[in-house]
PASEBA-1860 file (N, C-alpha, C; in nm, 3 decimals):
! residues 205
1> VKAIERGK> 0.086/-0.117/0.000/0.000/0.000/0.000/0.090/0.123/0.000 ~ 0.078/0.204/-0.107/0.160/0.324/-0.118/0.097/0.440/-0.042 ~ -0.035/0.454/-0.055/-0.105/0.563/0.012/-0.253/0.532/0.019 ~ -0.321/0.597/0.114/-0.466/0.585/0.127/-0.524/0.726/0.132 ~ -0.622/0.753/0.045/-0.690/0.881/0.046/-0.834/0.859/0.090 ~ -0.873/0.926/0.197/-1.009/0.911/0.248/-1.092/1.033/0.209 ~ -1.189/1.014/0.121/-1.280/1.121/0.084/-1.407/1.112/0.167 ~ -1.504/1.197/0.136/-1.630/1.196/0.212/-1.711/1.069/0.184
9> KNIKIYAQ> -1.702/1.019/0.061/-1.781/0.901/0.024/-1.695/0.781/-0.015 ~ -1.574/0.808/-0.066/-1.491/0.700/-0.118/-1.353/0.698/-0.052 ~ -1.292/0.581/-0.055/-1.155/0.564/-0.009/-1.073/0.511/-0.126 ~ -0.964/0.578/-0.160/-0.876/0.532/-0.266/-0.751/0.469/-0.204 ~ -0.717/0.350/-0.252/-0.597/0.283/-0.206/-0.501/0.272/-0.324 ~ -0.380/0.323/-0.305/-0.278/0.318/-0.410/-0.180/0.206/-0.376 ~ -0.162/0.116/-0.471/-0.071/0.003/-0.451/0.060/0.028/-0.524 ~ 0.164/-0.034/-0.475/0.292/-0.025/-0.545/0.363/-0.159/-0.536
17> ETGYFSFI> 0.434/-0.194/-0.641/0.516/-0.314/-0.637/0.631/-0.286/-0.541 ~ 0.663/-0.384/-0.460/0.763/-0.359/-0.356/0.871/-0.465/-0.356 ~ 0.990/-0.426/-0.319/1.101/-0.518/-0.310/1.108/-0.586/-0.175 ~ 1.195/-0.680/-0.163/1.207/-0.760/-0.041/1.231/-0.674/0.083 ~ 1.317/-0.574/0.071/1.354/-0.495/0.188/1.264/-0.373/0.207 ~ 1.168/-0.352/0.117/1.080/-0.237/0.131/0.982/-0.253/0.246 ~ 0.943/-0.378/0.272/0.840/-0.398/0.375/0.898/-0.383/0.516 ~ 0.999/-0.459/0.546/1.061/-0.449/0.678/1.169/-0.341/0.672
25> GTAISQDV> 1.165/-0.249/0.766/1.253/-0.132/0.759/1.401/-0.163/0.755 ~ 1.445/-0.264/0.827/1.587/-0.296/0.830/1.606/-0.447/0.825 ~ 1.726/-0.487/0.786/1.755/-0.630/0.783/1.752/-0.689/0.923 ~ 1.782/-0.606/1.022/1.787/-0.653/1.162/1.649/-0.703/1.206 ~ 1.545/-0.625/1.174/1.411/-0.661/1.222/1.363/-0.792/1.160 ~ 1.419/-0.830/1.046/1.380/-0.957/0.985/1.432/-1.075/1.064 ~ 1.533/-1.051/1.149/1.595/-1.159/1.223/1.562/-1.158/1.372 ~ 1.464/-1.076/1.411/1.419/-1.077/1.550/1.347/-1.209/1.577
33> YLAQLDNS> 1.377/-1.271/1.691/1.309/-1.396/1.726/1.163/-1.366/1.761 ~ 1.072/-1.425/1.683/0.930/-1.394/1.698/0.871/-1.450/1.827 ~ 0.931/-1.553/1.881/0.876/-1.616/2.003/0.874/-1.519/2.120 ~ 0.964/-1.421/2.121/0.964/-1.324/2.232/0.847/-1.227/2.220 ~ 0.784/-1.220/2.102/0.667/-1.136/2.081/0.538/-1.215/2.088 ~ 0.545/-1.341/2.047/0.426/-1.426/2.042/0.473/-1.570/2.062 ~ 0.437/-1.632/2.173/0.490/-1.764/2.205/0.434/-1.877/2.120 ~ 0.345/-1.845/2.023/0.296/-1.948/1.932/0.399/-1.980/1.824
41> FREEETFR> 0.500/-1.892/1.807/0.606/-1.919/1.711/0.711/-2.011/1.774 ~ 0.779/-2.088/1.688/0.884/-2.177/1.735/1.006/-2.095/1.779 ~ 1.085/-2.153/1.870/1.204/-2.086/1.919/1.300/-2.056/1.804 ~ 1.356/-1.936/1.804/1.452/-1.889/1.704/1.392/-1.871/1.564 ~ 1.257/-1.869/1.555/1.191/-1.844/1.427/1.186/-1.694/1.402 ~ 1.209/-1.651/1.277/1.210/-1.509/1.242/1.123/-1.483/1.121 ~ 1.100/-1.353/1.090/1.026/-1.318/0.969/1.094/-1.376/0.846 ~ 1.226/-1.374/0.846/1.301/-1.420/0.729/1.269/-1.567/0.697
49> DYDIVGGK> 1.241/-1.646/0.801/1.211/-1.787/0.780/1.085/-1.808/0.695 ~ 0.996/-1.709/0.696/0.871/-1.722/0.622/0.883/-1.675/0.477 ~ 1.001/-1.629/0.438/1.016/-1.576/0.303/1.130/-1.642/0.225 ~ 1.192/-1.742/0.284/1.301/-1.813/0.218/1.258/-1.957/0.193 ~ 1.265/-2.001/0.069/1.230/-2.138/0.033/1.347/-2.198/-0.044 ~ 1.404/-2.303/0.008/1.517/-2.365/-0.059/1.636/-2.271/-0.073 ~ 1.650/-2.180/0.025/1.763/-2.087/0.021/1.742/-1.967/-0.068 ~ 1.623/-1.955/-0.130/1.596/-1.843/-0.220/1.475/-1.763/-0.172
57> SRELRESN> 1.478/-1.632/-0.195/1.363/-1.547/-0.160/1.247/-1.581/-0.251 ~ 1.127/-1.575/-0.198/1.007/-1.597/-0.279/0.990/-1.485/-0.381 ~ 0.913/-1.512/-0.487/0.875/-1.406/-0.578/0.784/-1.309/-0.503 ~ 0.776/-1.183/-0.550/0.700/-1.081/-0.479/0.555/-1.121/-0.456 ~ 0.492/-1.185/-0.557/0.351/-1.221/-0.543/0.329/-1.325/-0.434 ~ 0.433/-1.402/-0.402/0.421/-1.506/-0.300/0.484/-1.465/-0.167 ~ 0.543/-1.347/-0.164/0.619/-1.305/-0.046/0.529/-1.279/0.074 ~ 0.574/-1.325/0.191/0.503/-1.296/0.316/0.539/-1.159/0.370
65> LANILGAG> 0.647/-1.101/0.321/0.693/-0.972/0.372/0.651/-0.857/0.282 ~ 0.636/-0.882/0.153/0.607/-0.774/0.060/0.458/-0.739/0.057 ~ 0.372/-0.834/0.088/0.228/-0.808/0.083/0.182/-0.746/0.214 ~ 0.147/-0.619/0.210/0.115/-0.551/0.335/-0.032/-0.517/0.350 ~ -0.117/-0.576/0.267/-0.261/-0.560/0.282/-0.320/-0.697/0.309 ~ -0.383/-0.714/0.424/-0.447/-0.841/0.457/-0.598/-0.828/0.446 ~ -0.667/-0.939/0.423/-0.813/-0.938/0.415/-0.869/-1.043/0.508 ~ -0.961/-1.002/0.595/-1.030/-1.095/0.684/-1.178/-1.099/0.646
73> FVIMDKKE> -1.241/-1.215/0.662/-1.379/-1.232/0.620/-1.469/-1.270/0.737 ~ -1.563/-1.183/0.769/-1.667/-1.216/0.866/-1.784/-1.269/0.784 ~ -1.813/-1.398/0.797/-1.913/-1.463/0.712/-2.033/-1.504/0.797 ~ -2.149/-1.458/0.755/-2.272/-1.490/0.827/-2.373/-1.554/0.732 ~ -2.469/-1.627/0.790/-2.576/-1.680/0.706/-2.666/-1.565/0.661 ~ -2.746/-1.589/0.560/-2.827/-1.484/0.498/-2.920/-1.416/0.598 ~ -2.970/-1.491/0.695/-3.061/-1.434/0.794/-2.986/-1.370/0.912 ~ -2.854/-1.378/0.908/-2.768/-1.319/1.011/-2.796/-1.377/1.150
81> EYFILEQR> -2.822/-1.506/1.154/-2.846/-1.573/1.281/-2.718/-1.634/1.339 ~ -2.619/-1.661/1.254/-2.493/-1.716/1.301/-2.380/-1.675/1.206 ~ -2.257/-1.682/1.257/-2.142/-1.659/1.170/-2.051/-1.782/1.175 ~ -1.958/-1.788/1.080/-1.876/-1.908/1.061/-1.731/-1.881/1.099 ~ -1.675/-1.968/1.182/-1.533/-1.960/1.218/-1.461/-2.085/1.168 ~ -1.329/-2.074/1.159/-1.250/-2.190/1.118/-1.144/-2.221/1.223 ~ -1.106/-2.347/1.232/-0.988/-2.385/1.310/-0.881/-2.420/1.209 ~ -0.775/-2.337/1.206/-0.669/-2.355/1.108/-0.585/-2.478/1.140
89> KKELAVEG> -0.528/-2.538/1.036/-0.444/-2.655/1.056/-0.325/-2.621/1.145 ~ -0.289/-2.711/1.232/-0.178/-2.687/1.325/-0.046/-2.673/1.252 ~ -0.034/-2.734/1.134/0.093/-2.732/1.062/0.121/-2.598/0.994 ~ 0.021/-2.509/0.986/0.042/-2.382/0.920/0.141/-2.297/0.999 ~ 0.229/-2.227/0.928/0.337/-2.153/0.993/0.284/-2.038/1.078 ~ 0.181/-1.968/1.029/0.127/-1.853/1.101/-0.014/-1.885/1.148 ~ -0.037/-1.871/1.277/-0.169/-1.893/1.338/-0.216/-2.038/1.328 ~ -0.123/-2.130/1.312/-0.160/-2.270/1.305/-0.233/-2.316/1.430
97> GSLGIFGG> -0.346/-2.384/1.413/-0.424/-2.435/1.524/-0.519/-2.337/1.587 ~ -0.513/-2.210/1.545/-0.598/-2.109/1.608/-0.740/-2.112/1.553 ~ -0.832/-2.057/1.631/-0.971/-2.045/1.592/-1.000/-1.900/1.558 ~ -1.059/-1.874/1.442/-1.086/-1.735/1.406/-1.162/-1.723/1.275 ~ -1.169/-1.599/1.226/-1.237/-1.575/1.100/-1.146/-1.617/0.985 ~ -1.202/-1.628/0.866/-1.126/-1.664/0.748/-1.048/-1.542/0.699 ~ -0.947/-1.567/0.618/-0.868/-1.454/0.570/-0.788/-1.488/0.447 ~ -0.733/-1.384/0.385/-0.650/-1.402/0.267/-0.557/-1.283/0.252
105> TPKWDPKW> -0.463/-1.294/0.160/-0.369/-1.187/0.134/-0.378/-1.144/-0.011 ~ -0.435/-1.026/-0.040/-0.434/-0.974/-0.176/-0.290/-0.962/-0.225 ~ -0.265/-1.000/-0.350/-0.129/-1.002/-0.402/-0.114/-0.909/-0.523 ~ 0.009/-0.863/-0.540/0.042/-0.779/-0.655/0.027/-0.861/-0.782 ~ -0.042/-0.805/-0.880/-0.061/-0.870/-1.009/0.042/-0.815/-1.107 ~ 0.125/-0.901/-1.168/0.228/-0.853/-1.261/0.171/-0.774/-1.380 ~ 0.042/-0.789/-1.407/-0.019/-0.715/-1.519/-0.041/-0.568/-1.485 ~ -0.037/-0.535/-1.355/-0.058/-0.395/-1.316/0.060/-0.310/-1.358
113> IPGKEVDF> 0.030/-0.192/-1.408/0.134/-0.097/-1.451/0.142/0.014/-1.349 ~ 0.262/0.035/-1.289/0.276/0.144/-1.191/0.228/0.276/-1.248 ~ 0.148/0.349/-1.169/0.095/0.477/-1.214/-0.041/0.468/-1.280 ~ -0.080/0.347/-1.321/-0.211/0.329/-1.384/-0.313/0.289/-1.278 ~ -0.429/0.353/-1.282/-0.531/0.326/-1.180/-0.590/0.186/-1.195 ~ -0.606/0.119/-1.083/-0.666/-0.014/-1.081/-0.803/-0.004/-1.014 ~ -0.903/-0.069/-1.071/-1.036/-0.066/-1.011/-1.035/-0.160/-0.890 ~ -1.012/-0.102/-0.772/-0.992/-0.181/-0.650/-1.114/-0.265/-0.613
121> PSYLQSHF> -1.238/-0.211/-0.620/-1.353/-0.295/-0.586/-1.363/-0.421/-0.673 ~ -1.333/-0.407/-0.803/-1.338/-0.524/-0.892/-1.230/-0.624/-0.854 ~ -1.112/-0.569/-0.821/-1.003/-0.658/-0.779/-1.040/-0.732/-0.651 ~ -1.097/-0.660/-0.554/-1.134/-0.724/-0.429/-1.240/-0.832/-0.451 ~ -1.336/-0.803/-0.539/-1.440/-0.901/-0.567/-1.377/-1.031/-0.619 ~ -1.279/-1.019/-0.707/-1.214/-1.139/-0.761/-1.136/-1.210/-0.649 ~ -1.078/-1.131/-0.557/-1.006/-1.191/-0.444/-1.104/-1.265/-0.352 ~ -1.219/-1.202/-0.323/-1.321/-1.268/-0.241/-1.363/-1.400/-0.304
129> EEEMSEEL> -1.386/-1.397/-0.435/-1.431/-1.518/-0.505/-1.328/-1.629/-0.495 ~ -1.201/-1.593/-0.510/-1.094/-1.691/-0.500/-1.087/-1.752/-0.360 ~ -1.093/-1.667/-0.258/-1.082/-1.716/-0.121/-1.204/-1.799/-0.079 ~ -1.323/-1.754/-0.115/-1.444/-1.827/-0.078/-1.450/-1.962/-0.148 ~ -1.397/-1.968/-0.271/-1.394/-2.094/-0.343/-1.296/-2.191/-0.278 ~ -1.177/-2.141/-0.241/-1.075/-2.226/-0.183/-1.110/-2.272/-0.042 ~ -1.159/-2.179/0.041/-1.176/-2.210/0.184/-1.313/-2.267/0.219 ~ -1.419/-2.223/0.149/-1.553/-2.268/0.185/-1.629/-2.332/0.069
137> CLNPREFK> -1.561/-2.346/-0.046/-1.621/-2.412/-0.162/-1.750/-2.343/-0.207 ~ -1.753/-2.209/-0.198/-1.868/-2.130/-0.241/-1.839/-2.065/-0.375 ~ -1.940/-2.061/-0.463/-1.923/-1.991/-0.589/-1.978/-1.849/-0.575 ~ -1.946/-1.758/-0.668/-1.985/-1.616/-0.653/-2.134/-1.592/-0.634 ~ -2.218/-1.682/-0.682/-2.364/-1.665/-0.668/-2.412/-1.700/-0.527 ~ -2.325/-1.762/-0.448/-2.368/-1.814/-0.319/-2.327/-1.727/-0.200 ~ -2.262/-1.614/-0.226/-2.231/-1.521/-0.117/-2.243/-1.378/-0.167 ~ -2.259/-1.286/-0.074/-2.276/-1.145/-0.110/-2.190/-1.058/-0.021
145> FKKGFLVK> -2.117/-0.966/-0.082/-2.037/-0.871/-0.006/-2.128/-0.758/0.041 ~ -2.132/-0.735/0.172/-2.222/-0.634/0.228/-2.151/-0.501/0.254 ~ -2.037/-0.507/0.322/-1.961/-0.385/0.351/-1.820/-0.424/0.394 ~ -1.732/-0.322/0.401/-1.595/-0.349/0.441/-1.543/-0.242/0.535 ~ -1.443/-0.278/0.615/-1.383/-0.186/0.710/-1.231/-0.195/0.699 ~ -1.164/-0.081/0.698/-1.019/-0.080/0.702/-0.974/-0.073/0.847 ~ -0.888/-0.165/0.888/-0.846/-0.174/1.027/-0.694/-0.177/1.034 ~ -0.635/-0.089/1.114/-0.491/-0.092/1.136/-0.458/-0.210/1.227
153> NFTRAPKI> -0.353/-0.280/1.193/-0.316/-0.398/1.268/-0.165/-0.397/1.292 ~ -0.124/-0.399/1.417/0.018/-0.394/1.448/0.067/-0.527/1.507 ~ -0.018/-0.631/1.502/0.020/-0.757/1.563/0.070/-0.860/1.463 ~ 0.047/-0.837/1.335/0.090/-0.931/1.231/0.170/-0.856/1.126 ~ 0.220/-0.928/1.027/0.301/-0.865/0.922/0.225/-0.758/0.844 ~ 0.102/-0.784/0.796/0.032/-0.677/0.722/0.005/-0.557/0.812 ~ 0.028/-0.436/0.760/0.004/-0.315/0.839/-0.144/-0.277/0.838 ~ -0.214/-0.311/0.731/-0.354/-0.272/0.717/-0.436/-0.395/0.681
161> NLIAYLTT> -0.547/-0.414/0.747/-0.637/-0.523/0.714/-0.769/-0.469/0.663 ~ -0.823/-0.532/0.561/-0.958/-0.504/0.516/-1.046/-0.613/0.575 ~ -1.140/-0.575/0.659/-1.235/-0.671/0.714/-1.362/-0.665/0.629 ~ -1.390/-0.773/0.559/-1.506/-0.779/0.469/-1.619/-0.856/0.537 ~ -1.738/-0.799/0.528/-1.857/-0.861/0.586/-1.936/-0.925/0.472 ~ -1.947/-1.059/0.476/-2.013/-1.135/0.369/-2.127/-1.217/0.427 ~ -2.231/-1.239/0.346/-2.338/-1.331/0.385/-2.350/-1.440/0.280 ~ -2.396/-1.558/0.322/-2.415/-1.669/0.229/-2.553/-1.730/0.246
169> NVQIEEIA> -2.606/-1.782/0.135/-2.736/-1.849/0.140/-2.721/-2.001/0.147 ~ -2.599/-2.048/0.164/-2.573/-2.193/0.173/-2.562/-2.233/0.320 ~ -2.634/-2.337/0.358/-2.632/-2.384/0.496/-2.494/-2.437/0.532 ~ -2.453/-2.418/0.658/-2.320/-2.458/0.701/-2.299/-2.609/0.688 ~ -2.406/-2.687/0.703/-2.391/-2.832/0.687/-2.349/-2.867/0.544 ~ -2.403/-2.795/0.447/-2.365/-2.816/0.308/-2.222/-2.770/0.283 ~ -2.185/-2.657/0.344/-2.047/-2.607/0.331/-1.950/-2.710/0.389 ~ -1.983/-2.765/0.506/-1.895/-2.864/0.570/-1.879/-2.987/0.482
177> TRCSQSKL> -1.985/-3.030/0.420/-1.979/-3.147/0.331/-1.886/-3.119/0.213 ~ -1.900/-3.001/0.153/-1.814/-2.965/0.040/-1.668/-2.959/0.083 ~ -1.643/-2.898/0.199/-1.505/-2.883/0.247/-1.440/-3.018/0.274 ~ -1.520/-3.114/0.323/-1.466/-3.246/0.353/-1.420/-3.318/0.227 ~ -1.467/-3.271/0.111/-1.432/-3.332/-0.017/-1.335/-3.246/-0.098 ~ -1.286/-3.139/-0.037/-1.198/-3.046/-0.108/-1.057/-3.048/-0.051 ~ -0.958/-3.079/-0.133/-0.819/-3.081/-0.089/-0.772/-2.941/-0.052 ~ -0.815/-2.839/-0.130/-0.775/-2.700/-0.101/-0.826/-2.654/0.035
185> AQEEHTSI> -0.953/-2.685/0.064/-1.012/-2.645/0.192/-0.941/-2.715/0.308 ~ -0.910/-2.842/0.292/-0.846/-2.918/0.399/-0.702/-2.873/0.424 ~ -0.640/-2.807/0.326/-0.507/-2.752/0.347/-0.511/-2.627/0.434 ~ -0.629/-2.564/0.445/-0.644/-2.440/0.521/-0.695/-2.463/0.663 ~ -0.790/-2.552/0.680/-0.851/-2.570/0.812/-0.892/-2.715/0.836 ~ -0.905/-2.748/0.964/-0.947/-2.884/1.001/-1.095/-2.890/1.034 ~ -1.151/-2.778/1.081/-1.292/-2.775/1.120/-1.350/-2.636/1.096 ~ -1.483/-2.631/1.076/-1.552/-2.503/1.072/-1.663/-2.507/1.177
193> FKVPATLE> -1.694/-2.390/1.233/-1.788/-2.383/1.344/-1.899/-2.283/1.316 ~ -2.017/-2.319/1.361/-2.135/-2.233/1.349/-2.158/-2.168/1.486 ~ -2.144/-2.036/1.491/-2.153/-1.964/1.618/-2.273/-1.869/1.616 ~ -2.363/-1.877/1.715/-2.479/-1.787/1.717/-2.436/-1.640/1.716 ~ -2.504/-1.561/1.638/-2.472/-1.417/1.630/-2.543/-1.343/1.742 ~ -2.505/-1.376/1.865/-2.563/-1.311/1.982/-2.450/-1.248/2.064 ~ -2.483/-1.145/2.140/-2.384/-1.079/2.223/-2.325/-1.177/2.324 ~ -2.406/-1.267/2.377/-2.359/-1.363/2.476/-2.252/-1.456/2.416
201> AISFL> -2.279/-1.508/2.293/-2.184/-1.598/2.229/-2.054/-1.527/2.194 ~ -2.067/-1.405/2.141/-1.948/-1.330/2.102/-1.865/-1.292/2.224 ~ -1.931/-1.253/2.333/-1.860/-1.218/2.457/-1.787/-1.339/2.513 ~ -1.849/-1.457/2.503/-1.787/-1.579/2.552/-1.658/-1.608/2.475 ~ -1.664/-1.589/2.341/-1.544/-1.612/2.260/-1.433/-1.516/2.296
END
C-alpha cells in the first residue's frame, strides 16, 4: 500500500510493487526472534524464515513480507443468525491451530502498470471469489459482499487489514460437506464452526 486517500464518500488505495527490503525497515528486524513477541512461534523463528524457500527469496507475489494488505472475512448466514469460524491446521506456519475468521492476502498482479489506476472494488471481488472458493467451496452466486472496514493492525506482518462482511445463502452443513471433499479447503482448516450471532456468544469467545 503506497497511500490511502479518504474522501467523504470513497476511499482510494494506491498500490505499489515492492522489493524484499521495502516492507521491513531494516535487515535486523527480519531476524528478530518472533517467540519473544508471540509464544505461538517456534524458538529462534524469524520473519526471514517465512520468506526463504530452498535458500531463495520468494517471488514478490508469493512473499510474506512484501504483501502488506491483509483481508479478513466475517461470514454470516443470509438471515444473520450465526457466523462461521475456522480452526486452522496446526501445521500452518502462522496462526496454526488457532480459531478465528477466514482470511487471505491480496497479491500484486504482474499485469498492473505502476501509475495506472486499478479498479480496486473489482479486484477485491475477484479476491473474495478466489478465497471463498478455496476455503468454503462457495461460488460467486452463493455469497454477497455487504460492507468493508479498514483496520490498522500492528500484531501481524500486514500493516492494514480489510475486514469484509459477507453473507451466504448456503447452509453450514452443506459447506462442511463440500469442504470435507476439497483438498484445497483441507489444506487451510481442520474444522468449521457455526456460532450464534448473539452478544452472549461473542462475549464468551
